[in-house]
C-alpha positions in Angstrom: 71.2 92.4 111.6 73.4 95.4 112.7 76.0 93.0 114.0 76.0 91.2 110.7 76.5 94.5 108.9 79.3 95.5 111.2 81.1 92.2 110.7 80.7 92.5 106.9 81.9 96.1 107.1 85.0 94.9 109.0 85.6 92.1 106.5 85.3 94.5 103.5 87.5 97.1 105.1 90.2 94.5 105.5 89.7 93.4 101.9 89.9 97.0 100.8 93.2 97.4 102.6 94.6 94.3 101.0 93.6 95.5 97.5 95.3 98.9 98.2 98.5 97.2 99.3 98.4 95.0 96.2 98.0 98.1 93.9 100.9 99.8 95.7 103.1 96.8 95.2 102.2 96.7 91.5 103.0 100.4 91.1 106.4 99.8 92.7 107.1 96.9 90.4 106.1 98.8 87.3 108.0 101.9 88.4 111.2 99.9 88.9 112.6 100.6 85.5 114.1 98.2 83.0 117.3 96.1 83.4 120.3 96.8 81.2 120.2 93.2 80.1 118.1 92.7 76.9 116.8 89.3 77.9 115.8 90.6 81.3 114.1 93.5 79.6 112.0 91.1 77.5 110.9 89.3 80.7 110.2 92.6 82.4 108.0 93.8 79.5 106.0 90.6 79.5 105.6 90.9 83.3 104.5 94.5 82.8 101.6 93.3 80.7 100.6 90.8 83.3 100.9 93.4 86.1 98.8 95.9 84.1 96.0 93.3 83.9 96.3 92.4 87.5 96.1 96.1 88.3 93.0 96.5 86.2 91.2 93.6 87.9 92.3 94.8 91.3 90.9 98.2 90.6 87.6 96.8 89.6 87.4 94.7 92.7 88.4 97.7 94.8 85.6 99.7 93.3 83.1 96.9 94.1 84.3 96.7 97.7 84.2 100.4 98.1 80.6 100.5 96.8 79.6 97.7 99.1 81.1 99.5 102.1 79.2 102.7 101.2 75.9 100.7 101.0 76.7 99.2 104.4 77.5 102.6 105.9 74.2 104.0 104.5 72.3 101.1 106.0 74.0 101.4 109.4 73.2 105.2 109.4 69.5 104.4 109.0 69.5 102.2 112.1 69.4 103.7 115.6 
């Protein structure tokens, strides 16, 4: 059982890192500013809405992964 928890912990830690990298990429994209071209600005603003939703969903998933990791850590701390 302990090996299963350790394997799951490793899997979740990797997932957490992926989610953090995704959020970082979204922040860079959003923080890039708008183009001088009006048509490009329209596309960028549409993309900003999509990025905001992806960010929201990613944050929710990150929270769930973090909570799962905390539960695993608590369980592993109980075992000798």
